N, CA, C and O atoms as CSV, one atom per row, in Angstrom:
chain,resi,resn,atom,element,x,y,z
A,1,MET,N,N,47.019,10.068,55.296
A,1,MET,CA,C,47.657,8.577,54.433
A,1,MET,C,C,48.447,8.989,53.319
A,1,MET,O,O,48.231,9.979,52.621
A,2,PRO,N,N,49.144,8.374,53.228
A,2,PRO,CA,C,50.290,8.747,51.396
A,2,PRO,C,C,49.297,8.192,50.181
A,2,PRO,O,O,48.864,7.041,50.211
A,3,ASN,N,N,49.065,8.872,49.399
A,3,ASN,CA,C,48.891,8.146,47.817
A,3,ASN,C,C,49.797,7.638,47.522
A,3,ASN,O,O,50.862,7.809,48.117
A,4,GLU,N,N,49.591,6.517,46.067
A,4,GLU,CA,C,50.276,5.588,46.334
A,4,GLU,C,C,51.780,6.368,44.677
A,4,GLU,O,O,52.293,5.678,43.796
A,5,ASN,N,N,51.977,7.852,44.918
A,5,ASN,CA,C,52.933,8.357,44.048
A,5,ASN,C,C,53.352,8.996,45.045
A,5,ASN,O,O,54.480,9.443,44.837
A,6,GLN,N,N,52.786,9.329,46.418
A,6,GLN,CA,C,53.739,9.893,47.178
A,6,GLN,C,C,54.297,8.684,47.823
A,6,GLN,O,O,55.294,9.069,48.434
A,7,ILE,N,N,54.083,6.906,48.053
A,7,ILE,CA,C,54.656,6.022,47.902
A,7,ILE,C,C,55.964,5.379,46.976
A,7,ILE,O,O,57.047,4.839,47.203
A,8,GLU,N,N,55.136,5.799,45.772
A,8,GLU,CA,C,56.075,5.291,45.262
A,8,GLU,C,C,57.463,6.649,44.869
A,8,GLU,O,O,58.459,6.392,44.194
A,9,LYS,N,N,57.170,7.999,45.475
A,9,LYS,CA,C,58.476,8.625,45.559
A,9,LYS,C,C,59.768,8.115,46.469
A,9,LYS,O,O,60.919,7.753,46.226
A,10,GLU,N,N,58.652,8.345,48.066
A,10,GLU,CA,C,59.208,7.165,48.780
A,10,GLU,C,C,60.719,6.118,48.070
A,10,GLU,O,O,61.945,6.201,47.995
A,11,ILE,N,N,59.613,5.195,47.681
A,11,ILE,CA,C,60.241,3.874,47.849
A,11,ILE,C,C,61.479,4.215,46.388
A,11,ILE,O,O,62.275,3.288,46.234
A,12,GLN,N,N,61.662,5.487,45.335
A,12,GLN,CA,C,62.798,5.573,44.371
A,12,GLN,C,C,63.108,6.298,45.473
A,12,GLN,O,O,63.323,5.313,46.178
A,13,ASP,N,N,63.299,7.164,46.164
A,13,ASP,CA,C,63.993,7.864,46.682
A,13,ASP,C,C,64.927,7.410,47.530
A,13,ASP,O,O,66.080,7.820,47.668
A,14,LYS,N,N,64.250,6.352,48.214
A,14,LYS,CA,C,65.101,5.132,49.133
A,14,LYS,C,C,66.158,3.887,47.851
A,14,LYS,O,O,66.991,3.018,48.112
A,15,GLY,N,N,65.573,4.391,46.469
A,15,GLY,CA,C,66.525,3.205,45.891
A,15,GLY,C,C,66.195,2.489,45.562
A,15,GLY,O,O,66.612,2.095,44.473
A,16,LEU,N,N,65.326,1.870,46.167
A,16,LEU,CA,C,64.334,0.490,46.038
A,16,LEU,C,C,63.776,-0.444,45.040
A,16,LEU,O,O,62.613,-0.844,45.000
A,17,ASN,N,N,65.226,-0.894,43.839
A,17,ASN,CA,C,64.776,-1.099,42.162
A,17,ASN,C,C,64.438,-2.019,41.742
A,17,ASN,O,O,64.096,-2.180,40.571
A,18,ALA,N,N,64.458,-2.950,42.721
A,18,ALA,CA,C,64.377,-4.557,42.449
A,18,ALA,C,C,62.624,-4.420,41.493
A,18,ALA,O,O,61.677,-3.663,41.704
A,19,PRO,N,N,62.845,-5.666,40.308
A,19,PRO,CA,C,61.806,-5.265,39.701
A,19,PRO,C,C,60.116,-5.198,40.773
A,19,PRO,O,O,59.789,-6.177,41.444
A,20,ARG,N,N,59.335,-4.034,40.739
A,20,ARG,CA,C,58.495,-3.795,41.247
A,20,ARG,C,C,57.121,-3.387,40.237
A,20,ARG,O,O,57.193,-3.223,39.019
A,21,LEU,N,N,55.820,-3.265,41.102
A,21,LEU,CA,C,54.808,-2.742,40.076
A,21,LEU,C,C,54.508,-0.984,40.075
A,21,LEU,O,O,54.064,-0.751,41.200
A,22,THR,N,N,54.549,-0.103,39.540
A,22,THR,CA,C,54.604,1.144,39.674
A,22,THR,C,C,53.120,1.298,39.595
A,22,THR,O,O,52.384,0.362,39.282
A,23,PRO,N,N,52.460,3.172,40.048
A,23,PRO,CA,C,51.206,3.544,39.755
A,23,PRO,C,C,51.191,3.845,38.301
A,23,PRO,O,O,50.084,4.108,37.829
A,24,ASP,N,N,52.284,3.855,37.449
A,24,ASP,CA,C,52.207,4.402,36.000
A,24,ASP,C,C,51.902,3.033,35.058
A,24,ASP,O,O,50.978,2.931,34.252
A,25,HIS,N,N,52.854,2.072,35.347
A,25,HIS,CA,C,52.087,0.735,35.191
A,25,HIS,C,C,50.668,0.151,35.149
A,25,HIS,O,O,49.973,-0.316,34.247
A,26,ILE,N,N,50.521,0.331,36.312
A,26,ILE,CA,C,48.531,-0.147,35.970
A,26,ILE,C,C,47.938,1.022,35.490
A,26,ILE,O,O,47.273,0.709,34.502
A,27,ASP,N,N,47.872,2.018,35.678
A,27,ASP,CA,C,47.637,2.797,34.819
A,27,ASP,C,C,47.531,2.568,32.715
A,27,ASP,O,O,46.880,2.930,31.735
A,28,SER,N,N,48.670,1.740,33.118
A,28,SER,CA,C,48.730,1.529,31.476
A,28,SER,C,C,48.489,0.445,30.695
A,28,SER,O,O,48.686,0.262,29.494
A,29,VAL,N,N,47.791,-0.621,32.003
A,29,VAL,CA,C,47.274,-1.766,31.672
A,29,VAL,C,C,45.780,-1.915,31.432
A,29,VAL,O,O,45.248,-2.965,31.070
A,30,ILE,N,N,45.022,-0.527,31.717
A,30,ILE,CA,C,44.049,-0.219,31.833
A,30,ILE,C,C,43.632,0.585,30.391
A,30,ILE,O,O,43.894,1.780,30.254
A,31,VAL,N,N,42.964,-0.197,29.349
A,31,VAL,CA,C,42.336,0.696,27.988
A,31,VAL,C,C,40.857,1.351,27.904
A,31,VAL,O,O,40.423,2.138,27.064
A,32,ASP,N,N,40.237,0.803,28.998
A,32,ASP,CA,C,38.718,0.953,28.927
A,32,ASP,C,C,38.059,1.255,30.109
A,32,ASP,O,O,38.431,0.444,30.957
A,33,GLU,N,N,37.086,2.206,30.662
A,33,GLU,CA,C,36.157,2.154,31.582
A,33,GLU,C,C,35.047,2.452,31.643
A,33,GLU,O,O,34.905,3.618,31.276
A,34,THR,N,N,34.137,1.984,31.929
A,34,THR,CA,C,32.920,2.098,31.854
A,34,THR,C,C,32.072,1.937,33.310
A,34,THR,O,O,32.393,1.023,34.069
A,35,TYR,N,N,30.832,2.985,33.715
A,35,TYR,CA,C,30.494,3.597,34.605
A,35,TYR,C,C,28.811,3.508,34.399
A,35,TYR,O,O,28.070,4.108,33.619
A,36,THR,N,N,28.483,2.291,35.654
A,36,THR,CA,C,26.735,2.018,35.374
A,36,THR,C,C,26.219,2.195,36.469
A,36,THR,O,O,27.193,1.941,37.177
A,37,ASN,N,N,25.571,2.393,37.026
A,37,ASN,CA,C,24.298,3.672,38.014
A,37,ASN,C,C,23.902,2.215,38.120
A,37,ASN,O,O,24.102,1.560,37.097
A,38,LEU,N,N,23.449,1.662,39.019
A,38,LEU,CA,C,22.366,0.682,40.090
A,38,LEU,C,C,20.379,1.599,39.787
A,38,LEU,O,O,19.999,2.766,39.884
A,39,PRO,N,N,19.681,0.328,39.430
A,39,PRO,CA,C,18.233,1.539,40.219
A,39,PRO,C,C,17.775,1.732,40.844
A,39,PRO,O,O,16.716,2.353,40.936
A,40,ASP,N,N,18.711,1.040,41.875
A,40,ASP,CA,C,18.341,2.173,43.601
A,40,ASP,C,C,18.883,3.324,43.821
A,40,ASP,O,O,18.670,4.048,44.794
A,41,GLY,N,N,19.770,3.574,42.709
A,41,GLY,CA,C,19.709,5.185,42.724
A,41,GLY,C,C,21.097,5.385,43.744
A,41,GLY,O,O,21.363,6.525,44.126
A,42,ARG,N,N,22.028,4.137,44.193
A,42,ARG,CA,C,22.792,5.119,45.274
A,42,ARG,C,C,24.351,3.870,44.550
A,42,ARG,O,O,25.370,3.981,45.232
A,43,THR,N,N,24.406,3.385,43.977
A,43,THR,CA,C,25.132,2.141,43.307
A,43,THR,C,C,26.257,2.980,41.894
A,43,THR,O,O,25.765,3.413,40.852
A,44,VAL,N,N,27.659,3.032,42.198
A,44,VAL,CA,C,27.889,2.680,40.773
A,44,VAL,C,C,29.009,1.655,40.889
A,44,VAL,O,O,29.623,1.325,41.904
A,45,ILE,N,N,29.137,1.252,39.731
A,45,ILE,CA,C,29.652,-0.181,39.044
A,45,ILE,C,C,30.574,1.073,37.710
A,45,ILE,O,O,30.295,1.894,36.837
A,46,CYS,N,N,32.096,0.253,38.581
A,46,CYS,CA,C,33.051,0.936,37.100
A,46,CYS,C,C,33.863,-0.834,36.561
A,46,CYS,O,O,34.478,-1.743,37.118
A,47,GLN,N,N,33.406,-0.534,35.311
A,47,GLN,CA,C,34.283,-1.919,34.699
A,47,GLN,C,C,35.449,-1.205,33.756
A,47,GLN,O,O,35.237,-0.448,32.809
A,48,LEU,N,N,36.369,-1.518,34.117
A,48,LEU,CA,C,37.694,-1.487,33.527
A,48,LEU,C,C,38.820,-2.793,32.914
A,48,LEU,O,O,39.487,-3.727,33.361
A,49,THR,N,N,38.551,-2.235,31.815
A,49,THR,CA,C,39.031,-3.332,30.839
A,49,THR,C,C,40.147,-2.912,30.169
A,49,THR,O,O,40.358,-1.916,29.476
A,50,LEU,N,N,41.132,-4.264,30.641
A,50,LEU,CA,C,42.723,-4.419,30.395
A,50,LEU,C,C,42.777,-4.863,28.672
A,50,LEU,O,O,42.130,-5.377,27.760
A,51,LYS,N,N,44.284,-4.126,29.091
A,51,LYS,CA,C,44.551,-4.936,27.374
A,51,LYS,C,C,43.931,-5.579,26.647
A,51,LYS,O,O,43.190,-5.445,25.673
A,52,ASN,N,N,44.598,-6.791,27.647
A,52,ASN,CA,C,44.270,-8.191,27.125
A,52,ASN,C,C,42.464,-8.400,27.080
A,52,ASN,O,O,42.078,-9.563,26.964
A,53,GLY,N,N,41.650,-7.553,27.151
A,53,GLY,CA,C,40.173,-7.935,27.464
A,53,GLY,C,C,39.684,-8.487,28.833
A,53,GLY,O,O,38.568,-8.711,29.302
A,54,TYR,N,N,40.492,-8.571,29.122
A,54,TYR,CA,C,39.989,-9.103,31.006
A,54,TYR,C,C,39.514,-7.658,31.603
A,54,TYR,O,O,40.132,-6.606,31.764
A,55,THR,N,N,38.028,-8.075,31.892
A,55,THR,CA,C,37.541,-6.580,33.130
A,55,THR,C,C,37.277,-6.852,34.232
A,55,THR,O,O,36.787,-7.914,34.616
A,56,ILE,N,N,37.518,-6.086,34.764
A,56,ILE,CA,C,37.606,-5.997,35.873
A,56,ILE,C,C,36.525,-4.482,36.798
A,56,ILE,O,O,36.286,-3.308,36.518
A,57,ASP,N,N,36.173,-5.399,37.913
A,57,ASP,CA,C,34.336,-4.250,38.839
A,57,ASP,C,C,34.874,-3.434,39.513
A,57,ASP,O,O,36.010,-3.873,39.693
A,58,GLY,N,N,34.798,-2.749,39.879
A,58,GLY,CA,C,34.674,-2.435,41.338
A,58,GLY,C,C,33.308,-1.456,41.582
A,58,GLY,O,O,32.605,-1.308,40.582
A,59,LYS,N,N,32.912,-0.836,42.715
A,59,LYS,CA,C,31.279,-0.633,43.528
A,59,LYS,C,C,31.731,0.186,44.436
A,59,LYS,O,O,32.752,0.172,45.123
A,60,SER,N,N,30.368,1.289,44.315
A,60,SER,CA,C,30.274,2.243,45.508
A,60,SER,C,C,28.958,2.319,45.672
A,60,SER,O,O,28.174,2.207,44.729
A,61,ALA,N,N,28.577,2.532,46.984
A,61,ALA,CA,C,27.355,2.874,47.007
A,61,ALA,C,C,27.443,3.078,48.384
A,61,ALA,O,O,28.112,2.540,49.267
A,62,CYS,N,N,26.290,4.332,48.365
A,62,CYS,CA,C,25.792,5.122,49.609
A,62,CYS,C,C,24.612,4.798,50.346
A,62,CYS,O,O,23.843,4.107,49.677
A,63,VAL,N,N,24.123,5.118,51.739
A,63,VAL,CA,C,23.280,4.477,52.527
A,63,VAL,C,C,22.090,5.346,51.627
A,63,VAL,O,O,21.206,5.046,50.824
A,64,SER,N,N,22.459,6.229,52.071
A,64,SER,CA,C,20.727,6.895,51.762
A,64,SER,C,C,20.885,7.729,50.016
A,64,SER,O,O,21.846,7.948,49.278
A,65,LYS,N,N,19.860,7.912,49.953
A,65,LYS,CA,C,20.059,8.023,48.042
A,65,LYS,C,C,20.324,9.834,47.586
A,65,LYS,O,O,20.605,10.371,46.515
A,66,GLU,N,N,19.983,10.569,49.481
A,66,GLU,CA,C,20.532,11.750,49.038
A,66,GLU,C,C,21.808,12.474,49.210
A,66,GLU,O,O,22.029,13.643,48.897
A,67,ASN,N,N,22.900,11.334,49.934
A,67,ASN,CA,C,23.967,11.856,49.385
A,67,ASN,C,C,24.877,11.148,48.031
A,67,ASN,O,O,26.079,11.166,47.765
A,68,PHE,N,N,23.755,10.571,47.382
A,68,PHE,CA,C,24.545,10.461,46.214
A,68,PHE,C,C,25.140,11.438,44.933
A,68,PHE,O,O,24.617,12.163,44.087
A,69,ASN,N,N,26.558,11.028,45.290
A,69,ASN,CA,C,27.106,12.124,44.138
A,69,ASN,C,C,27.977,11.196,42.793
A,69,ASN,O,O,29.053,10.610,42.908
A,70,GLN,N,N,27.302,11.283,41.826
A,70,GLN,CA,C,28.020,10.801,40.627
A,70,GLN,C,C,29.271,11.055,40.529
A,70,GLN,O,O,30.080,10.206,40.154
A,71,GLU,N,N,29.522,12.014,40.788
A,71,GLU,CA,C,31.660,12.267,40.792
A,71,GLU,C,C,32.196,11.009,41.472
A,71,GLU,O,O,32.750,9.947,41.188
A,72,ILE,N,N,31.538,11.988,42.968
A,72,ILE,CA,C,32.489,10.452,44.296
A,72,ILE,C,C,32.020,9.407,43.886
A,72,ILE,O,O,32.966,8.628,44.008
A,73,GLY,N,N,30.690,8.520,43.231
A,73,GLY,CA,C,30.533,7.887,42.767
A,73,GLY,C,C,31.965,6.901,42.022
A,73,GLY,O,O,32.788,6.135,42.522
A,74,ASN,N,N,31.815,7.206,41.159
A,74,ASN,CA,C,32.661,7.136,39.968
A,74,ASN,C,C,34.020,6.831,40.677
A,74,ASN,O,O,34.457,5.680,40.682
A,75,LYS,N,N,34.709,7.889,41.293
A,75,LYS,CA,C,35.831,8.106,41.996
A,75,LYS,C,C,35.692,6.752,42.413
A,75,LYS,O,O,35.971,5.780,41.712
A,76,ILE,N,N,35.365,6.728,43.276
A,76,ILE,CA,C,35.439,5.343,44.519
A,76,ILE,C,C,35.193,3.828,43.666
A,76,ILE,O,O,36.164,3.073,43.620
A,77,ALA,N,N,34.408,3.564,43.260
A,77,ALA,CA,C,34.094,2.826,42.266
A,77,ALA,C,C,35.464,2.385,41.233
A,77,ALA,O,O,35.747,1.228,40.919
A,78,ARG,N,N,35.906,3.121,40.983
A,78,ARG,CA,C,36.920,3.619,40.227
A,78,ARG,C,C,38.280,3.107,40.763
A,78,ARG,O,O,39.175,2.649,40.052
A,79,GLN,N,N,38.316,3.232,41.977
A,79,GLN,CA,C,39.658,3.024,42.671
A,79,GLN,C,C,39.485,1.956,43.146
A,79,GLN,O,O,40.420,1.155,43.140
A,80,ASN,N,N,38.099,1.570,43.767
A,80,ASN,CA,C,38.434,-0.018,44.104
A,80,ASN,C,C,38.300,-1.323,43.387
A,80,ASN,O,O,38.062,-2.422,43.888
A,81,ALA,N,N,38.569,-0.897,41.622
A,81,ALA,CA,C,38.663,-1.919,40.830
A,81,ALA,C,C,39.890,-1.372,40.367
A,81,ALA,O,O,40.281,-1.674,39.240
A,82,ARG,N,N,40.404,-0.773,40.934
A,82,ARG,CA,C,42.360,-0.345,40.444
A,82,ARG,C,C,42.927,-1.299,41.543
A,82,ARG,O,O,43.738,-2.205,41.350
A,83,GLU,N,N,42.331,-0.921,42.785
A,83,GLU,CA,C,43.165,-1.944,43.525
A,83,GLU,C,C,43.881,-3.528,42.967
A,83,GLU,O,O,45.036,-3.949,43.043
A,84,LYS,N,N,42.230,-4.327,42.219
A,84,LYS,CA,C,42.430,-5.482,41.912
A,84,LYS,C,C,43.373,-5.752,41.370
A,84,LYS,O,O,44.301,-6.528,41.600
A,85,ILE,N,N,42.979,-4.649,40.110
A,85,ILE,CA,C,44.698,-4.463,38.805
A,85,ILE,C,C,45.744,-4.699,39.693
A,85,ILE,O,O,46.208,-5.714,39.173
A,86,TRP,N,N,46.542,-4.450,40.803
A,86,TRP,CA,C,47.753,-4.365,41.445
A,86,TRP,C,C,47.824,-5.938,41.916
A,86,TRP,O,O,48.868,-6.550,41.691
A,87,GLU,N,N,46.726,-6.602,42.567
A,87,GLU,CA,C,46.998,-7.728,43.186
A,87,GLU,C,C,47.082,-8.442,41.585
A,87,GLU,O,O,48.196,-8.931,41.397
A,88,LEU,N,N,46.190,-8.592,40.470
A,88,LEU,CA,C,46.738,-9.159,39.611
A,88,LEU,C,C,48.075,-9.274,38.387
A,88,LEU,O,O,48.444,-10.227,37.701
A,89,GLU,N,N,48.580,-7.829,38.489
A,89,GLU,CA,C,49.380,-7.192,38.499
A,89,GLU,C,C,50.740,-8.057,38.808
A,89,GLU,O,O,51.520,-8.614,38.036
A,90,GLY,N,N,50.717,-7.939,40.453
A,90,GLY,CA,C,51.562,-8.245,41.175
A,90,GLY,C,C,52.343,-10.057,40.918
A,90,GLY,O,O,53.503,-10.470,40.934
A,91,TYR,N,N,50.936,-10.744,40.693
A,91,TYR,CA,C,51.082,-12.549,40.413
A,91,TYR,C,C,51.668,-12.709,39.543
A,91,TYR,O,O,52.514,-13.601,39.474
A,92,LEU,N,N,51.292,-11.557,38.213
A,92,LEU,CA,C,51.674,-12.305,36.810
A,92,LEU,C,C,53.349,-11.827,36.987
A,92,LEU,O,O,54.291,-12.556,36.676
A,93,LEU,N,N,53.498,-10.227,37.643
A,93,LEU,CA,C,55.441,-10.178,38.537
A,93,LEU,C,C,55.988,-10.889,39.166
A,93,LEU,O,O,57.213,-10.861,39.045
A,94,LYS,N,N,55.458,-11.765,40.036
A,94,LYS,CA,C,56.276,-12.857,40.113
A,94,LYS,C,C,55.866,-14.022,39.811
A,94,LYS,O,O,56.072,-14.986,40.549
A,95,GLU,N,N,55.144,-14.113,38.534
A,95,GLU,CA,C,54.676,-15.034,37.881
A,95,GLU,C,C,56.514,-15.197,36.459
A,95,GLU,O,O,57.456,-15.926,36.149
A,96,LYS,N,N,55.845,-13.888,36.168
A,96,LYS,CA,C,57.542,-13.845,35.144
A,96,LYS,C,C,59.072,-14.007,36.041
A,96,LYS,O,O,59.933,-14.815,35.693
A,97,LEU,N,N,59.201,-13.212,37.080
A,97,LEU,CA,C,60.381,-13.300,37.720
A,97,LEU,C,C,60.716,-15.092,38.347
A,97,LEU,O,O,61.810,-15.611,38.566
A,98,SER,N,N,59.930,-15.428,38.432
A,98,SER,CA,C,60.290,-16.969,39.186
A,98,SER,C,C,60.222,-18.049,37.997
A,98,SER,O,O,60.573,-19.202,38.248
A,99,THR,N,N,59.640,-17.601,36.305
A,99,THR,CA,C,59.619,-18.345,36.016
A,99,THR,C,C,61.467,-18.019,34.845
A,99,THR,O,O,62.232,-18.752,34.218
A,100,SER,N,N,61.390,-16.698,35.114
A,100,SER,CA,C,63.537,-16.956,33.781
A,100,SER,C,C,63.992,-17.107,35.054
A,100,SER,O,O,64.548,-16.009,35.102
A,101,LYS,N,N,64.241,-17.657,36.298
A,101,LYS,CA,C,64.804,-18.382,37.087
A,101,LYS,C,C,65.258,-19.330,37.300
A,101,LYS,O,O,66.263,-19.616,37.951
A,102,GLN,N,N,64.157,-20.254,36.465
A,102,GLN,CA,C,64.481,-21.451,35.951
A,102,GLN,C,C,64.915,-22.441,34.847
A,102,GLN,O,O,65.049,-23.636,35.108
């Protein structure tokens, strides 16, 4: 499965230049990140703070404590939180585009 940077390159290569979100834009709205391990020893919560102070949470968990790895848990929790930003920023962009046409 291609990652978002590969998809962005494909979009650019095809000359699709209409307003859109980019991975760089998503990264630019994140100003802080915090990771919390839950007491179960299997779950990580990543809280991303956006420029406007809004926070988004992502979670990762493994079934067996023996499989827990902090680095992997952090990556998955952050990725899950970041995916939510795409939806919110997509809504904001569409709102800006629709109000600018009125």
